[in-house]
N, C-alpha and C positions, 0 to 999 in steps of 0.2 A: 545878402540874405538878412531878413529882418528878425526882430525879436519874436514876433508873432509866429512866423514860420518855424523858427527854431523851437519855440515852446510847443507848437503842435507836433513837431517831430519827436520831441522828448516825451510828450504825452503818449504818442503812438507806440514809441519804444517801450515805455513803462507798461502800457496796456498789453502789448504783445508779451513782454516778459512775465507779467502777472498771469495772463491766460495760459501761457506755456508752462509756467510753474504749477498752476492749479491742475492742468491736464496731466502733467507728469506725476503729481501727487495722487491724483485719482487713479491712474494706471498702476501705480505702486501699491496702493491700498487694495485694488482688485486682485493683483498678483499675490499679495500676502494672504488675502482671504481664500483664494483658490488653493494655495499651498497649505494653508491651515486645514482646510476641508480634506485634502488628500492625505495629510499627516494623520488626521483623526481616523479616516477610513483604513489606512494601512495599519495603524496602531491597534484598532479594534479587531481587524482581521488577524493580525499576529497574535493578539491575546486569545481570540476565539480558537485559533488553531492550536496554540500551546496548551489550552485547558480543555481540549475536546474530551468528551466522555462518551458513554455508550449511546447517548441520545443524539450524537452527531450523525449527520447523513452518511449512510453507507456503513456505519459501525455495527458490529455484531451485538446481538442481545446479550445482556449480562457482562459485557466486557468492561474492564477497568479503563482508566484514563490512558489515552494513547501515550506511550512512553513509560508506562508504569512497570514494564518488564521488557527485557530483551533476551530471549532464549533462542537457542539453535538446536536443531535435531536433524539427523540424517534420515533420508527416506529412500526406499527402493521399491518400485512397483514392477512386478514381472507378470506379463500376460503370455501364457504358453512359453515361458522362458525368455521372452524378449523384454528388454527394459523399456518402460514408458519414459519418454523424454520431456521432462519439465523445463529443460533449458530453452525450448522454443519460445519465441516472443509471445505467443498466445498465452503462456503461463507465467510470465514475468511481471511482478509487482501489480497485481490486480486489486490489492487492498493494502492500506497502510498498516492494518492491524496484524496480518500474517501473510507471508508471501515467499516466493523465490525471487532472487535478485542477482544482478551481475552476470547474466547468462549462465548461471549455475542452476542445475536442475536436481541437485542431490541434497541441498541444505535448506531446511525450512527456517525462516526468520519470523519470530513472534514478537510483537512490540507492545502487548498489553496483557494484563491478567484476564482470565475468563474467556479466552479465545480458543475455540476447539478445532480439531482437525476437520470436523464436518463443515465448519464455516470456510476453511481453506478450500475444500473441494467445491463448495457452493460458488465461491468467488471465481474459481477456475472454469466454471461451466461444466464440471464433471459430476455425473450422478454417482452416488456411493451410498449403499446401505449394507446391512449385514449379509445380503445375498447377492448383490449385483454391483458391478463397476461399469459405468456407462460413459462412453466417449462423447465428445462434443457433437460428433456427426450422428449420434444415435445408436451406434453399435454397442451392444450390451454383452457382458460376460457375467452370467449368473450361475449360481450353484445348481447343478442338476445331477442326474445319475452317474455321469462320467467325469465331470469336472467340478471343482469347488473353489470358492473364494475364501482365502485364509488371511488372517491378520496376526502379526507378531509385534509386540512392543518389548524391546530390550531382550529379545530371545524367547519371551513367553507368549504362547498362543492365547489370543483373546477372541471373543465372539464378534465384537464390533469396536470400531475406533472413532466413530463420529463424535462422541461426547468427550473424547480424550483431549486433555490439555497438555501440550508438550512441556517438558522441563529440559533444562540444559543438558546437552549431550545424549538425549534419547535417540534410539535407533528403531525405525518403524519399517516393517516389511509388509507389503500387500502382494499376495501371490495368487494367480489364477491358473488353474490347469489340473492335470492329474499327476502331480509330482509325487515321487517316492519320498520317504523320510530322509534318505541320503541327499536327494536333490534339494529339499528344503534346507538341510544343513549347509549345503553349498551356497545357497542364496543368503542364508544368515551370515555365513563367513564373508561373502562378498560385501554385504551390508556393513559388517564389522570393520572391514578394511577401507570403507569409504572415508574420505576426509570430510570433516565438518568445517565448512568455511565460515569464519566469524568476522 
């Protein structure tokens, strides 16, 4: 083998090594660029989530920053003496601001200031006003000559609960039917004995 052939082989080897090194450097730079873009997107998303305010999509009007409060309240809804079951999947964590969670249907969790019970029922797809309680399937239970919709907060009767903002350890009763005062007292006692899961 002559010097010329050896020199050509060395040049080919050097050229191959140079091309391979340049290609590897290019691929590394592309990977670093892609990872940097992903890191920026994840960081921005995390920051946006952590600083969500009432203007965030799906947030209630006049609500504080998500995480500005964490309150729990017991609730009992009785329709003709039967308990409404909020533990069903259809009623679990429908909003980050206020919800039921952990397959529990008796404790309301509120995660921001300014969030009302009206907003909770709205997110659950349930109609509620001072006269009617409306199921998701359209069945309505409205005050009439024979039956009435009643609201109690911490044992006190109130006319409407939609604008009420729960505070820690509140107890809310919604009752529909023709209950006697004794039957209402029994429902309030049942509510009082409910565990508030925190």
